[in-house]
C-alpha positions in Angstrom: 47.3 5.3 7.9 45.5 2.1 7.9 43.6 0.8 4.6 39.9 1.6 3.6 38.6 -0.5 1.5 35.2 -0.2 2.7 35.3 4.0 2.5 37.6 3.6 -1.4 34.4 1.6 -2.6 31.6 4.0 -0.9 33.1 6.7 -2.6 33.6 5.4 -6.4 29.4 4.7 -5.9 28.5 7.5 -5.1 31.3 9.7 -7.3 31.3 7.3 -9.7 26.8 7.3 -9.9 25.5 11.0 -8.6 25.2 12.1 -11.9 23.5 9.5 -13.4 20.8 9.5 -11.1 19.8 13.9 -10.2 17.4 14.3 -12.7 15.4 10.8 -11.4 16.1 12.1 -8.0 15.2 15.5 -8.7 11.5 14.1 -9.5 10.8 12.0 -6.3 11.2 14.7 -3.5 11.6 11.9 -1.2 14.1 10.5 -1.4 16.5 11.0 1.9 18.8 10.0 4.6 18.1 11.7 7.8 20.6 10.6 10.6 21.8 12.2 14.3 25.5 13.1 15.0 26.2 13.3 18.3 22.6 15.0 18.6 22.6 16.9 15.7 20.8 16.0 12.4 22.2 16.4 9.8 19.9 15.2 6.1 21.8 13.5 2.6 18.4 14.8 0.2 20.3 13.9 -3.1 19.9 9.9 -2.1 20.4 6.5 -4.0 20.4 2.9 -4.1 22.2 0.7 -6.4 22.2 -3.3 -6.4 26.0 -4.8 -7.7 26.3 -8.6 -8.3 30.6 -8.7 -7.3 30.5 -12.1 -8.5 31.4 -14.0 -4.9 28.8 -11.9 -3.1 26.4 -9.2 -3.9 26.1 -5.4 -2.5 23.3 -2.9 -1.4 24.2 0.7 -0.7 21.7 3.5 -0.2 24.2 6.6 -0.7 23.7 10.3 0.3 25.2 13.4 -0.7 24.7 17.5 0.7 26.4 20.4 -0.3 30.3 18.8 0.6 29.1 16.0 3.2 28.2 12.6 1.7 27.5 9.3 3.8 26.9 5.5 2.4 25.4 2.1 4.1 27.4 -0.6 2.7 25.5 -4.2 2.5 26.4 -7.3 1.9 25.1 -10.7 1.3 26.3 -14.4 0.3 22.4 -14.4 -1.5 21.2 -11.0 -3.3 18.3 -11.6 -1.2 17.3 -8.4 0.0 14.0 -8.3 2.3 12.2 -6.5 3.9 12.3 -7.4 8.1 16.3 -8.4 7.3 19.0 -7.0 9.8 22.3 -6.6 9.3 25.7 -6.0 11.6 29.5 -5.0 11.0 30.3 -9.4 9.7 32.3 -9.4 6.9 31.2 -12.6 4.1 34.0 -15.3 3.8 35.7 -13.4 6.9 37.1 -10.2 4.6 37.2 -6.9 6.2 36.9 -5.6 2.3 32.5 -6.7 2.3 32.2 -6.0 6.0 28.2 -4.2 6.3 29.1 -0.3 7.2 28.6 3.2 7.3 31.0 5.5 6.0 31.1 9.1 6.5 32.9 11.9 4.1 33.1 15.3 6.3 34.4 16.6 2.1 33.8 15.3 -0.5 36.6 16.9 -2.8 39.6 15.9 -0.1 40.4 12.6 0.2 42.5 14.2 3.7 42.1 11.4 6.1 40.3 14.0 9.3 37.2 14.1 6.6 37.0 10.2 6.5 34.5 8.0 8.7 34.1 4.3 8.9 32.1 2.4 10.7 34.5 -0.5 10.4 38.1 -1.6 9.4 39.0 0.9 12.5 41.4 -0.9 14.9 42.2 -0.8 18.4 37.7 0.2 18.8 34.7 -1.4 19.6 32.4 -1.6 16.1 29.0 -1.0 16.1 26.5 -0.9 13.2 23.0 -2.1 12.6 20.4 -1.4 9.6 17.4 -3.2 9.3 15.7 -3.0 6.0 12.1 -2.2 6.1 10.9 -2.0 3.2 12.5 -2.9 -0.5 10.7 -3.5 -3.9 11.6 -3.4 -6.8 12.1 0.8 -7.1 13.5 1.6 -3.9 14.4 0.8 -0.4 13.7 2.0 3.3 15.5 1.6 6.1 16.6 2.2 9.3 20.2 2.6 10.6 22.6 3.3 13.9 26.6 2.9 13.7 29.5 4.2 15.9 32.4 6.0 12.8 35.7 6.4 13.5 37.7 9.0 11.7 40.6 8.1 9.5 43.3 8.7 11.4 47.0 6.3 12.9 46.5 7.1 17.2 43.4 7.3 19.6 40.2 8.0 16.0 37.4 9.8 18.0 34.2 9.1 17.7 30.8 9.8 16.4 27.4 8.1 17.9 25.1 8.1 14.7 21.4 7.0 16.1 17.9 7.7 14.5 19.1 6.8 11.3 16.4 6.1 8.1 16.0 6.6 4.9 14.8 6.0 1.6 16.6 5.2 -1.7 15.4 4.9 -5.5 17.5 2.5 -7.3 19.2 3.2 -9.9 
């Protein structure tokens, strides 16, 4: 089985931050991630964003949970300058796949079984696709659009899902 450091980081961010921001998110019912999974729309309504200084680079994560599912968008930068109009694709900071911009999806957040884990990066022998554009960034929130192909965390011929028409609005924690 392939090790997914990006997916692990995303899940830690989701689980570590959700309880801290639940009260703030209920005050703003417009926070949401919406995306079409192979043509079927999914909405994640417990949503938050965080900026992190990781010493040698910076990260921006937008995470959402609905029911037993979670989705995270992970962006990396060498300068931490998150601004409207910037577009990110799968490009790793300093050549490290652990810092590849990505979308991760957990179909069941209560299980670490690989069949429930999906990612747009760090999957071998597949064509990777991920694009995210920040459309509005303030000190309080971030908005943007995204699309990606995500692959199941299995060792042979991983199934693929097309994520299209993705958009998000998330408040910083």
